[in-house]
C-alpha positions, 0 to 999 in steps of 0.5 A, a space after each residue: 859565240 861572241 860578237 866581233 867586238 869581243 871575239 878578237 880580244 880576251 874581253 878585258 875592256 874596262 866597264 864604265 862606271 855609268 854601266 855599273 850604276 845603270 845595272 845597279 839602278 835596275 836592281 831597285 825594282 827587285 828590292 821594291 817588289 821584295 819589300 812590297 810582296 814579302 812584307 805587306 801582302 800577307 799582312 794586308 790580306 790577313 789583317 786588313 781584308 781579314 781572310 784566313 792566313 792559310 788561304 792567303 799562304 796557299 795562294 802565294 804557294 800555288 803561284 810559285 809553281 808557275 815559276 818552276 816553268 817560267 824562270 828556266 824558259 825565260 832564261 833559255 829564251 833570253 840566251 837564244 834571242 837574236 835582235 839588233 838590241 842584243 839578247 837581254 834589252 828587249 826583254 828588260 824594256 818589254 816587261 817594265 809596264 806590265 810588271 808595275 801594273 800587276 804589282 799595283 793590282 795586288 792591293 786594289 781588289 774590289 770591296 765587299 767580296 768573299 774569301 774565295 774571291 780574294 783568294 783568286 784575285 791574289 793568286 792571279 795577281 801573284 802569278 802576273 807579278 812573278 811572270 813579268 818579274 821573271 821576264 825582266 829579272 833573269 835577263 837583267 842578272 844575265 846582263 850583269 854577268 855578261 858586262 863584267 869579265 874580271 874576277 873581282 870586277 864581277 863582285 863590284 858589278 853585283 855589289 852595285 846591284 845588291 846595294 841598289 836592291 837594298 836601297 830600293 827595298 828599304 828606302 821604299 819601306 822608310 818612305 811608306 812608313 813615313 808617308 802612307 802608314 804614319 800614325 793617324 790622329 786617333 793614335 791607332 797603328 798606321 799599318 791598319 789604315 786600309 785606304 793607304 794601301 792603294 796609293 802605296 801600291 801605285 807608288 811601288 808600281 811607278 818606282 818599278 817601271 821607272 828604275 827598269 827603264 833607267 837601267 835599260 837606258 844606262 846600259 844600252 851602250 853595252 849592247 855592242 860588247 855583249 855576247 850574241 846568240 849562237 846562230 847555229 842554235 836550233 832553239 828547239 825543246 830538245 835543245 832547251 833540255 840539253 842546256 838545262 841538264 848541262 847546267 844541272 850537272 855542274 857540281 858547283 852550281 848545284 851546291 850553290 843553288 841548294 845552299 842559296 835555297 836554305 840560306 834565303 829561306 830564313 830571309 823570306 820568313 823574316 820578311 813575312 814576319 817583319 811587320 808582325 814582329 815590329 808591331 806585336 813582338 817589339 810593339 814599335 810604332 811606324 815612326 820607329 819601324 821606319 828607322 829600321 830601313 835607315 839602319 840597314 842602309 847605313 850598313 850598305 857602304 861597309 858591305 859595298 867596300 868590304 865585298 871586293 876586299 874580302 874577295 881578294 883576301 879570302 876568296 868568294 867562298 869563304 867570304 860567303 860562308 863567314 858573312 852568312 853565318 854572322 847574318 844568321 846569328 845576328 837575326 836571332 840574338 835579341 829575339 832569343 834574349 827576349 824569349 829565354 832570358 830577362 836581360 832585355 827591358 820591357 817593350 817601350 824602353 828606348 833600349 828595345 828600339 836600339 836593339 832592333 836598329 843594331 840588328 838592322 845595321 849588322 844585317 845591312 853589312 853582312 847580308 848584302 855581301 852574301 848576295 853579292 858573292 852568290 851573284 858573282 859566283 854564278 858569273 864565274 860558273 858561266 865561264 866554266 859552262 862555256 868552257 865545257 859546252 861552248 855556249 854562254 848560258 847566263 840566262 839559264 844559270 840565273 833563272 835558277 837563282 831567280 827561281 830560288 829566291 822567288 820560291 823561298 819568298 813564296 814558301 816563306 809566305 806559305 810557312 808564315 801564313 800557316 804558322 800564324 794560324 797554327 799559333 792562333 794569331 788573331 785577325 785584325 789584332 791591335 798591338 797589345 791585345 794579343 795573348 803573351 803565349 801567342 807572342 812567344 810562339 811568334 818570336 820562336 817561329 820567326 827566330 830560332 826555329 827557322 834559322 836552324 835549317 839555314 846552317 845546312 846551306 853553309 855546309 853545301 857552300 864548302 863544296 864549291 870549287 871555283 876559286 880565282 886561280 881556276 877562273 883565271 885558267 878558264 879565262 886564258 883557255 877561253 881567250 885562246 879558243 876565241 882567238 883561234 875561232 877569229 883567225 879561222 
């Protein structure tokens, strides 16, 4: 059921720019967490603390099982919350501080302990990060779907979210490489400065808390226009499973979720190997690596402008497939040229720097469009589910999206950690000291071997069936249903 503010109209209220910006700012927290959690955690525990990469990967892998329960439960509770502040905002505000604190704990374990103590510390901190991220992120994504009702405007709303997510993630990468991990006076590599990881994590925690609270403040005015929880809902365990089953039976939803898992797996693995590839495969200093973030961010304006245009021209499904294919190929071109040809010059040549930067730029154009389309398509599925069940299920719908991204991130960490041990990558290895065969295997795993599986995701996307014509028909029927309910 909808609030009175929306039940008497077809819900065509124009969403203010400030609300779109507020939603986008909130996505910065996810971007910072993704950069910190996926790129730095494995490097820190393996190369700085010096514990086994496999042990680190197991801790990250065990933590993901917690998400299998917490994500759908958080989505269900968010859908069923009844308060004067709506369904989503209480969860968003309450999760901010514990989310930031748990993120800081990852990089502040006690000194002088054994491997299994650090394993336990990492496991507990990872579970805490995932729990409080879930309690924030699932309601936040559901909020975006509720605020925008127009087919193309949804693309714009999630465009803001994706752009700010990239600004948060890659902006924090640039900031960290410039101020925390700059090359020290002795000439050693900046990422091996153990004493910088504590202030680095505290800065990440501050940004996460601040952006979540700004998001809540800027979107607070939307509460009167949002859907309210169904007052007739019992909120029982049985109702929870009924809601879950109804969503899982949606064929478009299942294809989108499984395709997303295949597609984001390569993103997660690349993120885990990012530090190792930059430091050891391409042998770039931190002063060079930081510009990769700038290259990605330079591509974002193109993604933001192109996403709604492509939505109109070729619809969301084909936009998703085309941009995903380009993103996959882009991430592998220069790695394969290095591995299998003599086209590229030796490391240290300026051309290597520009090759890496061009990869970042193209990725900054194509990859954000992929995630904009997926988030917008989930919002369309929420309309279809309301038509089928009579309930708004944004929380449950986006909980699976949240779990898919976090699960692939964790599996990327597991895969990356085990792969590092399988190729015998040494702990605390300095640049230029790793055997050439190990470096070759590093590039092979980070590039073509893992990317091959993502093409299965593109095949699944072909079966997605909600286009603009279908969504307009659904909305017309829902508007008529709401008008009848209001009259009654």
